[in-house]
C-alpha positions as a Markdown table, in Angstrom:
| # | Residue | x | y | z |
|---|---|---|---|---|
| 1 | Met | 5.7 | 5.0 | -14.3 |
| 2 | Gly | 2.0 | 5.7 | -14.4 |
| 3 | Leu | -1.1 | 3.5 | -14.5 |
| 4 | Lys | -1.3 | 3.3 | -18.3 |
| 5 | Glu | 2.4 | 2.5 | -18.6 |
| 6 | Asp | 2.2 | -0.2 | -16.0 |
| 7 | Ala | -0.9 | -1.7 | -17.6 |
| 8 | Lys | 0.7 | -1.6 | -21.0 |
| 9 | Thr | 3.8 | -3.3 | -19.7 |
| 10 | Leu | 1.6 | -6.0 | -18.1 |
| 11 | Phe | -0.2 | -6.6 | -21.4 |
| 12 | Gln | 3.1 | -6.6 | -23.4 |
| 13 | Asn | 4.6 | -9.2 | -21.0 |
| 14 | Leu | 1.5 | -11.4 | -21.2 |
| 15 | Leu | 0.3 | -11.0 | -24.7 |
| 16 | Gly | 2.8 | -9.1 | -26.8 |
| 17 | Val | 3.3 | -5.5 | -28.0 |
| 18 | Glu | 0.6 | -5.6 | -30.6 |
| 19 | Phe | -2.1 | -6.7 | -28.2 |
| 20 | Ala | -1.0 | -4.1 | -25.6 |
| 21 | Lys | -2.3 | -1.4 | -28.0 |
| 22 | Val | -5.9 | -2.3 | -27.2 |
| 23 | Ile | -5.7 | -0.5 | -23.9 |
| 24 | Asp | -5.4 | 2.8 | -25.8 |
| 25 | Asn | -9.2 | 2.5 | -26.4 |
| 26 | Leu | -10.1 | 2.2 | -22.7 |
| 27 | Pro | -11.2 | 5.1 | -20.5 |
| 28 | Asp | -8.7 | 7.8 | -19.6 |
| 29 | Pro | -6.7 | 6.3 | -16.7 |
| 30 | Gln | -6.0 | 9.8 | -15.3 |
| 31 | Lys | -9.7 | 10.7 | -15.0 |
| 32 | Tyr | -11.2 | 7.2 | -14.6 |
| 33 | Pro | -8.5 | 4.8 | -13.1 |
| 34 | Glu | -10.9 | 2.3 | -11.8 |
| 35 | Asp | -12.9 | 2.1 | -15.1 |
| 36 | Phe | -9.6 | 1.8 | -16.9 |
| 37 | Leu | -8.5 | -1.1 | -14.8 |
| 38 | Glu | -11.8 | -2.8 | -15.0 |
| 39 | Gly | -11.5 | -2.6 | -18.8 |
| 40 | Cys | -8.0 | -4.1 | -18.6 |
| 41 | Lys | -9.3 | -6.9 | -16.5 |
| 42 | Phe | -12.2 | -7.6 | -18.8 |
| 43 | Leu | -9.9 | -7.8 | -21.8 |
| 44 | Leu | -7.5 | -10.1 | -20.0 |
| 45 | Glu | -10.4 | -12.3 | -18.8 |
| 46 | Lys | -11.3 | -12.9 | -22.5 |
| 47 | Val | -7.8 | -14.0 | -23.4 |
| 48 | Ile | -6.2 | -15.6 | -20.4 |
| 49 | Gly | -9.2 | -16.5 | -18.3 |
| 50 | Glu | -10.9 | -15.0 | -15.2 |
| 51 | Glu | -8.5 | -16.4 | -12.6 |
| 52 | Ala | -5.3 | -15.5 | -14.4 |
| 53 | Ala | -6.6 | -12.0 | -15.2 |
| 54 | Glu | -7.5 | -11.4 | -11.5 |
| 55 | Lys | -4.1 | -12.6 | -10.4 |
| 56 | Asn | -2.3 | -10.4 | -12.9 |
| 57 | Ile | -4.3 | -7.2 | -12.6 |
| 58 | Gln | -4.7 | -7.2 | -8.8 |
| 59 | Pro | -1.3 | -5.6 | -8.1 |
| 60 | Leu | -2.4 | -2.6 | -10.2 |
| 61 | Phe | -5.7 | -2.3 | -8.3 |
| 62 | Glu | -3.8 | -2.3 | -5.1 |
| 63 | Arg | -1.2 | 0.2 | -6.2 |
| 64 | Tyr | -3.5 | 2.7 | -8.0 |
| 65 | Ile | -7.0 | 2.3 | -6.6 |
| 66 | Gln | -6.8 | 1.0 | -3.0 |
| 67 | Lys | -4.1 | 3.4 | -2.0 |
| 68 | Asn | -6.2 | 6.4 | -3.1 |
| 69 | Lys | -9.2 | 5.2 | -1.0 |
| 70 | Arg | -7.2 | 5.3 | 2.3 |
């Protein structure tokens, strides 16, 4: 799976299939993975709160962003 698919799965598990469609409007995860994840985090913060959003999105940052900075 790629970044977008993993993010979509996260959104589906937390908020349902319909809400997961909102990530289609975020920056291209292939070209701008960090911007894409920041957008995902922002959306999650608005719905589930800052702390829960951070907890849920952090594994994706670790998998897709931090590994690329090594």
